[in-house]
N, C-alpha and C positions, 0 to 999 in steps of 0.2 A: 236109676233107670225105672225104679218103682213109681217115683211122678210121671215117668216119660208113660207109661203104661196105662196112666189113668187114674192111680192112687190119691190121696188126698192129704195134706201134711197143714198141721197146723203148731204156732208155736203157742205154750204153756209158759208161765212160771213153776205151776203147779208139782213140777215133777224133776226129778232131779237125776244127774248120770254120773257115776263114780268110776273112773277109770284114772290109771297113772300116766301122770304127765312128768316128763322128765327129758335131759338133752339127746338123750340116745333113742326115746322113743321116735318112731318113722314118723306117727301120725299127730305129734304134738310139740311144735317148735319153739320151746320153752326160754333157751338160752341165747337165741338170733346172733349168734356169733358166726363169722363166716360161711365156716361149714356146713350150718345149720340153714343157713340162706341160702345155699349153692343146692343143699337137699333139696328146700322146700321148691326151688322151681324145678328140679327135677322129677320130682314127686307133682306138680302140676302139668308138666308136661307129658308125662305117662300117664297121667288121670285124662287128659283131653285125647290122648290117639288112642285111647281105648275107647273111650265114649265115643269118639268120631266112629269106630267100624260100624257102631250101632244107631247112631243119629248124624248125621252131614253137618248139622250145624255147628256142631263143637270141631269141625275141621282147623276152622280157621284160628282158634287159639290152641288148636295143638301145633299149626304151623308155627303163632307165634311164640310161645312158648320152647317150641324146639330150637327155634334161630337166635332166641335170648339167651338159651344154654350156652349154644356152641360161641355165640359173639362174648357171655361172661367168662368163658372156661378158657379164651386165647387170648381176651384182653384184659391184664392186672390193672389197668387204671379204671376200667371200665367198671372190672367186678368190685374195686373199693369204694367208687362210686354208687354203683347197686348197692353195694350193704351196708354204707352207711346211709342210704334213703330210706333203705327197707327199716331199719332200728330206728331212724328218726322218725318216721311215723307210724311207727309202730301200734296199735292198742293196747293198752294193758293186759287185755284177757279174751286175747285174737281168737277166734273159732277156725279149725284146720287150719289153712292156710292165708286166710282172708291177708295175712301181711305181705304176704308174695303177691307183690304187682307186676306186670308190665314195666317195660322202660317209660314208655311215654305217660303212663299212669304216675307214674313217679317225675315223668318231667326231666329223663334222662335222654 
């Protein structure tokens, strides 16, 4: 929201951020087990929904993750395929929920 309000952001490797990362931490998907992956989908769904209340350009992402969450909850086969694809394509050191992609991004 700060960037939307005009603040500037830069990347630097001269600083470090220390925070705890473990499987039960909502903000850090470390384990990438099926439960953690579905939690990631739910977090992205909620994140984009909240942002869409302020910035309408997030509404399509909110809709995509809402619909995807419903599909994954109701279709066990798709859920297994999705979790496998996330695990297979996850970077070694993911940022936030970057591994949680749409079905289309994962080719499903």
